N, C-alpha and C positions, 0 to 999 in steps of 0.2 A: 548577526546574520539574519536577514529577513527571510523567512521560508513561507511560501505560498503553494497553493496546488493549482495545476491547470488541468482542465477537463477536456478530454478528446472523445468525440463520438465517432466510433468506427463505423465503417460501411456495413458490417454484419449486425449492427444493433448493439454490440457491447460498448462499454464505456471504460475509458482508463483516466485514472487521477495521478497525475505526475507530481512527485514532490520536487519543487523548485529548490535549488541550493542543497538538496540532499540526494543527489543523483549518484554519487560515488558508491562504489562497492561496499566500503567500510560502513555505510549507514543502513545497509540492509539489515543486519542483524539488531540494530538498535530499533529500527522500525518494528521489526517482528516481536522483539522483546516488549515494546510498548503496547502493541496490539494484544498480545498474550497476557501480560501481567497487569496492565492497567484498564484494558477493555474487555478482558475475559474471553478472548478469541481462542479457538481451539485449532491447533495445527492438525490437519488431516494427511498431509503428505508433503514432502520436499523432493524436487526434481533438480538436480544439477546437470547443467550442460557445461561445455567447455568455457564459454564466456558468460553464460547467462545462468539464471536460477529462477525457479518459480516454487512458491510456497502456497499450498492450498490450505485455506482457514475457513473456519465456520464461526459466524456470530449469530446466536440464536438460531434460526432456521435458514439463514442466508450463507451460502458458499461464495467465496471470492478468492482471488489470487493476489498475493504480494509478489511482483515480479521485478528482477533486475535484468536490464538490458544493458550491455556495455556501451551501445550507442545513445541510448535514450535516457538511462538512469532507473530509478526506482518509481513504481507505480502501484496503485491497487487497480484490479481488473474485475470487472463484473460483466457477466453476460446478459443478464435481466436488468433492462433499464428501469424496471419498476422498484428495483432495490437500491436505486441511486443515492436516495436520501441517507440510507444506512451507511453507504460507502463514504459519502462525503462526511457525515458524522464522524466515522472512525478516523478518516484522514484529518479532519480538524482537531481531533483529540490528540493524534500523534504531533501535530504541529505545536499545539498548545503546551504538551508535555516537554517537548525539546526546548521550546522557548522559555518555559520556567526554569529550565536547568541551564540556560546561557545568560551569563552577565550582561 
């Protein structure tokens, strides 16, 4: 399964990086575990909604969200576009980790 990321520039200046082919709810915990265990991100809080979930994470001094939306899938969300390079780096690390474990 080929996994890529899709960048969405939101009207409010925030950025979402969607994980293509990893949109299902079942991948949310896997993505979170890779961010925490392999990238040394710290979970600040978790917010459960009926069909969606948001996990607030911190990497160095950058805070971002891992979000699951039942319509759109899993994404990393950042409000400060200046931190996009860090977000893209983390997303690519998730993809590389998953690709390495897939035959």
